[in-house]
MARLUMMI-884503 format. One record per residue (C-alpha): residue number from 1; x, y, z. Coordinates in steps of 0.2 Angstrom, whole numbers, plus 5000, padded with zeros to 4 digits. Layout:
N
<pt NUM,<X,Y,Z>>
...
***
This chain:
492
<pt 1,<4958,4891,5107>>
<pt 2,<4969,4905,5118>>
<pt 3,<4986,4907,5115>>
<pt 4,<4995,4906,5134>>
<pt 5,<4996,4923,5142>>
<pt 6,<5008,4933,5151>>
<pt 7,<5003,4944,5164>>
<pt 8,<5014,4958,5162>>
<pt 9,<5004,4971,5168>>
<pt 10,<4993,4962,5182>>
<pt 11,<5012,4961,5190>>
<pt 12,<5013,4977,5193>>
<pt 13,<5006,4983,5209>>
<pt 14,<4990,4983,5214>>
<pt 15,<4988,5002,5216>>
<pt 16,<4991,5004,5196>>
<pt 17,<4975,4991,5192>>
<pt 18,<4957,4983,5199>>
<pt 19,<4957,4966,5197>>
<pt 20,<4940,4966,5189>>
<pt 21,<4930,4948,5183>>
<pt 22,<4920,4954,5167>>
<pt 23,<4900,4956,5170>>
<pt 24,<4890,4941,5160>>
<pt 25,<4879,4944,5147>>
<pt 26,<4862,4934,5144>>
<pt 27,<4864,4931,5125>>
<pt 28,<4880,4934,5119>>
<pt 29,<4883,4932,5101>>
<pt 30,<4899,4931,5088>>
<pt 31,<4895,4942,5073>>
<pt 32,<4914,4946,5068>>
<pt 33,<4929,4938,5070>>
<pt 34,<4945,4942,5062>>
<pt 35,<4953,4923,5061>>
<pt 36,<4969,4932,5051>>
<pt 37,<4974,4941,5066>>
<pt 38,<4970,4926,5078>>
<pt 39,<4983,4917,5070>>
<pt 40,<4994,4931,5071>>
<pt 41,<4991,4931,5088>>
<pt 42,<4993,4911,5091>>
<pt 43,<4977,4907,5091>>
<pt 44,<4973,4885,5088>>
<pt 45,<4958,4890,5075>>
<pt 46,<4958,4870,5073>>
<pt 47,<4951,4870,5088>>
<pt 48,<4938,4888,5085>>
<pt 49,<4920,4884,5093>>
<pt 50,<4911,4899,5089>>
<pt 51,<4898,4895,5105>>
<pt 52,<4912,4895,5116>>
<pt 53,<4922,4910,5106>>
<pt 54,<4905,4919,5111>>
<pt 55,<4907,4915,5130>>
<pt 56,<4922,4920,5128>>
<pt 57,<4925,4938,5119>>
<pt 58,<4909,4944,5128>>
<pt 59,<4915,4939,5146>>
<pt 60,<4906,4928,5151>>
<pt 61,<4919,4913,5155>>
<pt 62,<4936,4918,5155>>
<pt 63,<4951,4910,5146>>
<pt 64,<4962,4899,5156>>
<pt 65,<4978,4909,5162>>
<pt 66,<4968,4925,5162>>
<pt 67,<4969,4937,5176>>
<pt 68,<4954,4950,5168>>
<pt 69,<4956,4970,5178>>
<pt 70,<4954,4988,5174>>
<pt 71,<4969,4999,5171>>
<pt 72,<4973,5016,5181>>
<pt 73,<4974,5033,5172>>
<pt 74,<4969,5049,5173>>
<pt 75,<4968,5061,5157>>
<pt 76,<4963,5079,5149>>
<pt 77,<4947,5079,5141>>
<pt 78,<4945,5093,5130>>
<pt 79,<4959,5104,5139>>
<pt 80,<4951,5098,5159>>
<pt 81,<4960,5087,5168>>
<pt 82,<4952,5072,5178>>
<pt 83,<4963,5066,5188>>
<pt 84,<4952,5049,5189>>
<pt 85,<4948,5040,5174>>
<pt 86,<4953,5023,5171>>
<pt 87,<4944,5007,5162>>
<pt 88,<4927,5012,5165>>
<pt 89,<4920,4998,5153>>
<pt 90,<4936,4989,5146>>
<pt 91,<4946,4974,5155>>
<pt 92,<4962,4968,5151>>
<pt 93,<4963,4951,5150>>
<pt 94,<4983,4950,5148>>
<pt 95,<4994,4946,5137>>
<pt 96,<5001,4937,5123>>
<pt 97,<5016,4932,5114>>
<pt 98,<5011,4936,5096>>
<pt 99,<5020,4926,5081>>
<pt 100,<5035,4939,5077>>
<pt 101,<5039,4938,5096>>
<pt 102,<5029,4956,5101>>
<pt 103,<5020,4956,5118>>
<pt 104,<5000,4960,5111>>
<pt 105,<4988,4967,5125>>
<pt 106,<4970,4958,5122>>
<pt 107,<4955,4966,5130>>
<pt 108,<4938,4968,5131>>
<pt 109,<4927,4985,5131>>
<pt 110,<4908,4984,5135>>
<pt 111,<4912,4969,5150>>
<pt 112,<4903,4978,5161>>
<pt 113,<4904,4994,5177>>
<pt 114,<4920,4992,5181>>
<pt 115,<4929,5002,5199>>
<pt 116,<4933,5015,5188>>
<pt 117,<4915,5017,5176>>
<pt 118,<4909,5032,5188>>
<pt 119,<4893,5029,5189>>
<pt 120,<4891,5023,5170>>
<pt 121,<4885,5006,5165>>
<pt 122,<4900,4998,5160>>
<pt 123,<4891,4992,5143>>
<pt 124,<4895,4999,5125>>
<pt 125,<4882,4999,5112>>
<pt 126,<4882,4987,5098>>
<pt 127,<4885,5003,5085>>
<pt 128,<4900,5011,5090>>
<pt 129,<4909,4991,5090>>
<pt 130,<4907,4989,5074>>
<pt 131,<4913,5005,5073>>
<pt 132,<4928,5005,5079>>
<pt 133,<4931,4986,5072>>
<pt 134,<4926,4992,5054>>
<pt 135,<4939,5009,5057>>
<pt 136,<4953,5000,5066>>
<pt 137,<4955,4988,5054>>
<pt 138,<4954,4999,5039>>
<pt 139,<4969,5006,5048>>
<pt 140,<4978,4992,5050>>
<pt 141,<4976,4991,5031>>
<pt 142,<4980,5008,5026>>
<pt 143,<4996,5004,5035>>
<pt 144,<4992,5018,5049>>
<pt 145,<5000,5009,5068>>
<pt 146,<4981,5006,5076>>
<pt 147,<4975,4994,5090>>
<pt 148,<4965,4981,5080>>
<pt 149,<4949,4974,5084>>
<pt 150,<4948,4951,5086>>
<pt 151,<4929,4950,5089>>
<pt 152,<4913,4957,5092>>
<pt 153,<4896,4952,5099>>
<pt 154,<4880,4956,5102>>
<pt 155,<4876,4952,5123>>
<pt 156,<4857,4950,5120>>
<pt 157,<4853,4966,5131>>
<pt 158,<4850,4983,5128>>
<pt 159,<4860,5002,5133>>
<pt 160,<4854,5018,5136>>
<pt 161,<4862,5029,5127>>
<pt 162,<4852,5042,5115>>
<pt 163,<4839,5029,5115>>
<pt 164,<4839,5010,5118>>
<pt 165,<4852,5000,5107>>
<pt 166,<4857,4983,5107>>
<pt 167,<4873,4981,5116>>
<pt 168,<4892,4974,5111>>
<pt 169,<4906,4969,5115>>
<pt 170,<4923,4974,5107>>
<pt 171,<4938,4962,5109>>
<pt 172,<4955,4973,5106>>
<pt 173,<4969,4971,5101>>
<pt 174,<4984,4985,5104>>
<pt 175,<5003,4985,5109>>
<pt 176,<4999,4991,5126>>
<pt 177,<4985,5001,5133>>
<pt 178,<4999,5013,5141>>
<pt 179,<4993,5030,5140>>
<pt 180,<4999,5048,5143>>
<pt 181,<4985,5048,5156>>
<pt 182,<4994,5033,5163>>
<pt 183,<5008,5041,5166>>
<pt 184,<4998,5057,5173>>
<pt 185,<4987,5046,5186>>
<pt 186,<5002,5043,5196>>
<pt 187,<5010,5062,5193>>
<pt 188,<4999,5070,5200>>
<pt 189,<4998,5059,5216>>
<pt 190,<5016,5064,5217>>
<pt 191,<5020,5044,5215>>
<pt 192,<5038,5044,5207>>
<pt 193,<5042,5028,5209>>
<pt 194,<5026,5023,5198>>
<pt 195,<5029,5035,5184>>
<pt 196,<5049,5026,5182>>
<pt 197,<5040,5011,5184>>
<pt 198,<5030,5015,5170>>
<pt 199,<5042,5022,5160>>
<pt 200,<5053,5005,5160>>
<pt 201,<5040,4995,5156>>
<pt 202,<5036,5008,5142>>
<pt 203,<5054,5005,5138>>
<pt 204,<5055,4986,5139>>
<pt 205,<5039,4986,5128>>
<pt 206,<5041,4998,5114>>
<pt 207,<5060,5007,5114>>
<pt 208,<5071,4994,5120>>
<pt 209,<5086,5002,5112>>
<pt 210,<5081,5015,5129>>
<pt 211,<5088,5003,5142>>
<pt 212,<5106,5004,5137>>
<pt 213,<5108,5024,5140>>
<pt 214,<5113,5030,5156>>
<pt 215,<5098,5037,5168>>
<pt 216,<5102,5053,5168>>
<pt 217,<5098,5052,5147>>
<pt 218,<5085,5037,5145>>
<pt 219,<5071,5047,5152>>
<pt 220,<5072,5063,5141>>
<pt 221,<5075,5050,5126>>
<pt 222,<5059,5043,5128>>
<pt 223,<5051,5057,5128>>
<pt 224,<5059,5058,5111>>
<pt 225,<5055,5045,5106>>
<pt 226,<5037,5044,5109>>
<pt 227,<5036,5062,5101>>
<pt 228,<5044,5053,5087>>
<pt 229,<5029,5043,5084>>
<pt 230,<5017,5052,5088>>
<pt 231,<5022,5065,5073>>
<pt 232,<5025,5051,5060>>
<pt 233,<5006,5045,5065>>
<pt 234,<4998,5061,5065>>
<pt 235,<5005,5065,5049>>
<pt 236,<5000,5048,5042>>
<pt 237,<4980,5053,5050>>
<pt 238,<4983,5069,5041>>
<pt 239,<4987,5063,5025>>
<pt 240,<4971,5052,5028>>
<pt 241,<4958,5066,5032>>
<pt 242,<4960,5058,5047>>
<pt 243,<4949,5066,5062>>
<pt 244,<4951,5060,5079>>
<pt 245,<4938,5066,5089>>
<pt 246,<4944,5063,5105>>
<pt 247,<4964,5069,5106>>
<pt 248,<4965,5067,5125>>
<pt 249,<4978,5063,5134>>
<pt 250,<4972,5046,5138>>
<pt 251,<4969,5042,5121>>
<pt 252,<4989,5046,5117>>
<pt 253,<4997,5030,5120>>
<pt 254,<5015,5026,5121>>
<pt 255,<5015,5015,5109>>
<pt 256,<5012,5027,5093>>
<pt 257,<4998,5018,5090>>
<pt 258,<4978,5024,5085>>
<pt 259,<4970,5024,5100>>
<pt 260,<4950,5023,5102>>
<pt 261,<4938,5024,5088>>
<pt 262,<4922,5034,5098>>
<pt 263,<4918,5050,5088>>
<pt 264,<4930,5047,5075>>
<pt 265,<4927,5050,5053>>
<pt 266,<4935,5053,5035>>
<pt 267,<4934,5070,5030>>
<pt 268,<4927,5071,5013>>
<pt 269,<4929,5088,5002>>
<pt 270,<4943,5095,5009>>
<pt 271,<4941,5108,5024>>
<pt 272,<4952,5110,5037>>
<pt 273,<4941,5116,5051>>
<pt 274,<4931,5098,5048>>
<pt 275,<4929,5091,5062>>
<pt 276,<4911,5077,5068>>
<pt 277,<4911,5075,5085>>
<pt 278,<4897,5079,5092>>
<pt 279,<4906,5082,5112>>
<pt 280,<4918,5092,5102>>
<pt 281,<4907,5107,5104>>
<pt 282,<4921,5120,5102>>
<pt 283,<4929,5111,5086>>
<pt 284,<4947,5107,5098>>
<pt 285,<4951,5094,5088>>
<pt 286,<4944,5097,5072>>
<pt 287,<4959,5091,5055>>
<pt 288,<4968,5106,5054>>
<pt 289,<4971,5107,5078>>
<pt 290,<4976,5089,5076>>
<pt 291,<4997,5092,5076>>
<pt 292,<4997,5105,5090>>
<pt 293,<4983,5095,5100>>
<pt 294,<5000,5081,5099>>
<pt 295,<5011,5091,5102>>
<pt 296,<5002,5098,5118>>
<pt 297,<4998,5080,5125>>
<pt 298,<5018,5078,5122>>
<pt 299,<5021,5091,5134>>
<pt 300,<5008,5081,5148>>
<pt 301,<5019,5067,5147>>
<pt 302,<5036,5078,5147>>
<pt 303,<5028,5083,5165>>
<pt 304,<5028,5068,5171>>
<pt 305,<5045,5063,5169>>
<pt 306,<5052,5080,5173>>
<pt 307,<5059,5072,5191>>
<pt 308,<5067,5059,5181>>
<pt 309,<5075,5069,5168>>
<pt 310,<5085,5080,5181>>
<pt 311,<5088,5082,5198>>
<pt 312,<5087,5097,5195>>
<pt 313,<5071,5103,5193>>
<pt 314,<5073,5120,5182>>
<pt 315,<5087,5110,5172>>
<pt 316,<5073,5095,5168>>
<pt 317,<5061,5107,5164>>
<pt 318,<5070,5117,5150>>
<pt 319,<5079,5101,5140>>
<pt 320,<5060,5095,5141>>
<pt 321,<5056,5112,5133>>
<pt 322,<5068,5111,5121>>
<pt 323,<5063,5097,5113>>
<pt 324,<5043,5099,5114>>
<pt 325,<5046,5116,5104>>
<pt 326,<5056,5103,5092>>
<pt 327,<5038,5096,5088>>
<pt 328,<5033,5106,5075>>
<pt 329,<5047,5104,5063>>
<pt 330,<5049,5087,5065>>
<pt 331,<5029,5084,5063>>
<pt 332,<5031,5094,5048>>
<pt 333,<5044,5085,5040>>
<pt 334,<5034,5072,5043>>
<pt 335,<5019,5077,5034>>
<pt 336,<5030,5086,5020>>
<pt 337,<5036,5065,5020>>
<pt 338,<5018,5060,5016>>
<pt 339,<5011,5072,5003>>
<pt 340,<5025,5069,4993>>
<pt 341,<5020,5051,4992>>
<pt 342,<5004,5055,4988>>
<pt 343,<5011,5065,4973>>
<pt 344,<5021,5054,4966>>
<pt 345,<5037,5065,4972>>
<pt 346,<5054,5053,4977>>
<pt 347,<5064,5070,4975>>
<pt 348,<5064,5082,4988>>
<pt 349,<5065,5101,4979>>
<pt 350,<5062,5116,4990>>
<pt 351,<5048,5123,4984>>
<pt 352,<5040,5105,4987>>
<pt 353,<5029,5111,5002>>
<pt 354,<5022,5128,4995>>
<pt 355,<5016,5114,4980>>
<pt 356,<5007,5103,4990>>
<pt 357,<5001,5119,4999>>
<pt 358,<4992,5125,4983>>
<pt 359,<4984,5108,4981>>
<pt 360,<4978,5112,4995>>
<pt 361,<4970,5127,4993>>
<pt 362,<4962,5123,4975>>
<pt 363,<4954,5110,4984>>
<pt 364,<4946,5120,4998>>
<pt 365,<4940,5131,4984>>
<pt 366,<4933,5122,4975>>
<pt 367,<4926,5107,4988>>
<pt 368,<4933,5091,4981>>
<pt 369,<4935,5074,4990>>
<pt 370,<4951,5075,4999>>
<pt 371,<4952,5055,4996>>
<pt 372,<4946,5054,4979>>
<pt 373,<4959,5070,4973>>
<pt 374,<4974,5061,4975>>
<pt 375,<4967,5045,4967>>
<pt 376,<4962,5051,4953>>
<pt 377,<4981,5063,4951>>
<pt 378,<4987,5045,4952>>
<pt 379,<4974,5042,4938>>
<pt 380,<4981,5057,4928>>
<pt 381,<4998,5051,4930>>
<pt 382,<4998,5037,4917>>
<pt 383,<4987,5045,4906>>
<pt 384,<4982,5065,4901>>
<pt 385,<4964,5061,4896>>
<pt 386,<4959,5058,4914>>
<pt 387,<4959,5076,4918>>
<pt 388,<4936,5077,4917>>
<pt 389,<4937,5064,4931>>
<pt 390,<4949,5075,4944>>
<pt 391,<4939,5090,4937>>
<pt 392,<4921,5084,4939>>
<pt 393,<4928,5083,4959>>
<pt 394,<4926,5104,4960>>
<pt 395,<4913,5115,4959>>
<pt 396,<4927,5129,4955>>
<pt 397,<4941,5125,4944>>
<pt 398,<4951,5138,4941>>
<pt 399,<4963,5133,4953>>
<pt 400,<4965,5116,4951>>
<pt 401,<4968,5121,4933>>
<pt 402,<4979,5133,4936>>
<pt 403,<4991,5119,4947>>
<pt 404,<4991,5105,4938>>
<pt 405,<5005,5112,4925>>
<pt 406,<5016,5116,4941>>
<pt 407,<5014,5098,4945>>
<pt 408,<5018,5090,4929>>
<pt 409,<5034,5099,4928>>
<pt 410,<5038,5094,4944>>
<pt 411,<5035,5076,4940>>
<pt 412,<5045,5077,4924>>
<pt 413,<5061,5081,4936>>
<pt 414,<5057,5065,4945>>
<pt 415,<5063,5060,4927>>
<pt 416,<5053,5042,4931>>
<pt 417,<5040,5034,4921>>
<pt 418,<5026,5041,4921>>
<pt 419,<5018,5022,4924>>
<pt 420,<5028,5022,4940>>
<pt 421,<5022,5036,4947>>
<pt 422,<5006,5031,4944>>
<pt 423,<5011,5015,4951>>
<pt 424,<5018,5022,4964>>
<pt 425,<5003,5033,4971>>
<pt 426,<4988,5021,4970>>
<pt 427,<5000,5011,4982>>
<pt 428,<5000,5027,4992>>
<pt 429,<4982,5035,4991>>
<pt 430,<4969,5023,4993>>
<pt 431,<4953,5022,4982>>
<pt 432,<4942,5015,4997>>
<pt 433,<4942,5022,5016>>
<pt 434,<4926,5020,5028>>
<pt 435,<4916,5033,5021>>
<pt 436,<4904,5040,5035>>
<pt 437,<4888,5036,5026>>
<pt 438,<4893,5018,5022>>
<pt 439,<4898,5017,5041>>
<pt 440,<4882,5022,5047>>
<pt 441,<4874,5013,5035>>
<pt 442,<4883,4998,5041>>
<pt 443,<4880,5001,5058>>
<pt 444,<4862,5006,5059>>
<pt 445,<4856,4987,5047>>
<pt 446,<4864,4979,5063>>
<pt 447,<4858,4987,5076>>
<pt 448,<4838,4989,5069>>
<pt 449,<4840,4975,5057>>
<pt 450,<4850,4962,5065>>
<pt 451,<4857,4963,5045>>
<pt 452,<4878,4961,5045>>
<pt 453,<4878,4959,5026>>
<pt 454,<4885,4978,5023>>
<pt 455,<4894,4977,5039>>
<pt 456,<4903,4962,5031>>
<pt 457,<4901,4971,5015>>
<pt 458,<4912,4985,5019>>
<pt 459,<4923,4974,5030>>
<pt 460,<4927,4966,5013>>
<pt 461,<4931,4982,5002>>
<pt 462,<4940,4989,5016>>
<pt 463,<4951,4975,5019>>
<pt 464,<4962,4980,5000>>
<pt 465,<4959,4998,5003>>
<pt 466,<4973,5001,4988>>
<pt 467,<4966,4989,4974>>
<pt 468,<4948,4992,4962>>
<pt 469,<4936,4983,4965>>
<pt 470,<4923,4979,4953>>
<pt 471,<4906,4981,4956>>
<pt 472,<4911,4990,4972>>
<pt 473,<4911,5009,4964>>
<pt 474,<4897,5017,4977>>
<pt 475,<4909,5012,4991>>
<pt 476,<4926,5024,4983>>
<pt 477,<4911,5038,4983>>
<pt 478,<4907,5053,4995>>
<pt 479,<4889,5052,5002>>
<pt 480,<4877,5061,4993>>
<pt 481,<4868,5076,5001>>
<pt 482,<4856,5069,5010>>
<pt 483,<4865,5055,5016>>
<pt 484,<4879,5067,5023>>
<pt 485,<4884,5060,5043>>
<pt 486,<4890,5079,5050>>
<pt 487,<4890,5072,5066>>
<pt 488,<4900,5057,5077>>
<pt 489,<4895,5050,5091>>
<pt 490,<4907,5041,5107>>
<pt 491,<4894,5028,5112>>
<pt 492,<4901,5029,5130>>
***
C-alpha cells in the first residue's frame, strides 16, 4: 500500500539522526485515515487493509523500504536554549514523492522512547493526537501552509500525563522536518560542515532557485527566503485569530509550514493579549507577540549561518542583521494584504491600515468574536439589512457603528458590485474554525467514551470552512460562557 520511500534524510551522516525502530503497542486500532491525502501521496488505496494500516501507522510494523530514525535538533524553548532536544517521541519513516513530484516526510508521533526522549515515555495521549489531526487539516483547508495528518490510531495502552489517558499515534506528513533548531544543534557544536549540509538540503528541497547563486550570496538569500515565508505564514495566522502557543525555534519550520499543534487554539472574543497554552505562563507567545517572536526566531536562524554568509564575521553579522531588521516591514505588508482581503478590498489606499486598526479597536472594545465579525461583514457587503446580525456580536456598539460608514465609503471606491465583494469576502473569511470548545468536546468523547462521532462530525465540518452547512450552525458559534476553553495543554 505504501509508495516507494526515498531515504533523503537517512542518507545524511550519522550525527544528524539516530536509527530507531518504533516501539510496538499492544492493540492498535485505526480511528482516522485521510484518504485524499493518501491518494495525493501515491498510496495504493485499492490494496488498503485496515488491520495492516493500524500496524503500520502505530509502528507495530515497518513498511518495506522505510529506514526509521529520530532526528537531532536543539532549540530555544520559551527563550531558554536547550542544546539537545531531538525527536523524543517521533520517528521519521522516510520520504515519498507525491503526485506533484515533491518530497514529503512521513513521520510517526508517539511511537515510543527514542534516544532523544530525555527520560520521557515517548508516547502520546489520544487527545493531542486528535487535536493535531483536526487542526492541521483545518489549517490546510483554510489555505494555511501546514504539516498534515495522514492517520491516527489508538494504541490500546494508557499513558500518564495529568491523569491516565488512552494512548495514540499520529502519522504526520510534512514538506520536511528541518527546523531552526536543527541548524542550532550543529551551530552550537561548531560543526560548520553539518550546518552547510543542512543549508544545502533546505535549498534543494524548499528553495531550489537559490542553488544557482554563488556561495557568497546563497546562504544570506536562504535566510531571506525563509524570512519571507515566515512573514507570510504568521500574517495569515493573525488573519485567522490563530495562536500557535509554542513558537520555539524547534517548532519553526524552514519550509514555512505550521509545525506542531500541541496547545494551539483560535481566539474568539478579540483581544490581542490572548494566549491559551498552559506552559506559556507569561504569555510570551500571545497573539500580539507572534510577529516579533517570528523575527526573534529568524535571528537565531541567521546566527547559525553567519560563517557561511561571509568569511569576515563582522561583515556577515552586519549583512544578516540588516536583513532581519527588515522583517517588520515585510510582515506588515503581508498582514495588510491579508486584512485588505478580509475587508473585501483589492485596491490599495494609504489609509487602509488605519481602517483595519479602527475595526480591531472596535472589536476589542465590544469583545466581538473575531471570526464571525469578518464573516458577517461579508453578509453586510451584500445586504445592508444584515446590520443587526453584526451588531449582536458586540457588547458595546458605539465604535463599530462609527466605523461602518468609513468602510462603506472605502468599498464604494473599489468600483465593484457589492455581490462580487461579498463573494470575495466569503471565500476569504471562514464560517467554521476549530473552535476550542468543539475540539475539546470531540477529544473528551473519544478519550473517555471511545466515541469518535463528535470527532468525525467536526472533521467533516472543517473540511469546508467557507461554505455554509445547513444544520451545523452550532459549529460556527462561539462557546457559551460556561463552556469556554481558557487553557490548552501540550500532551508531551
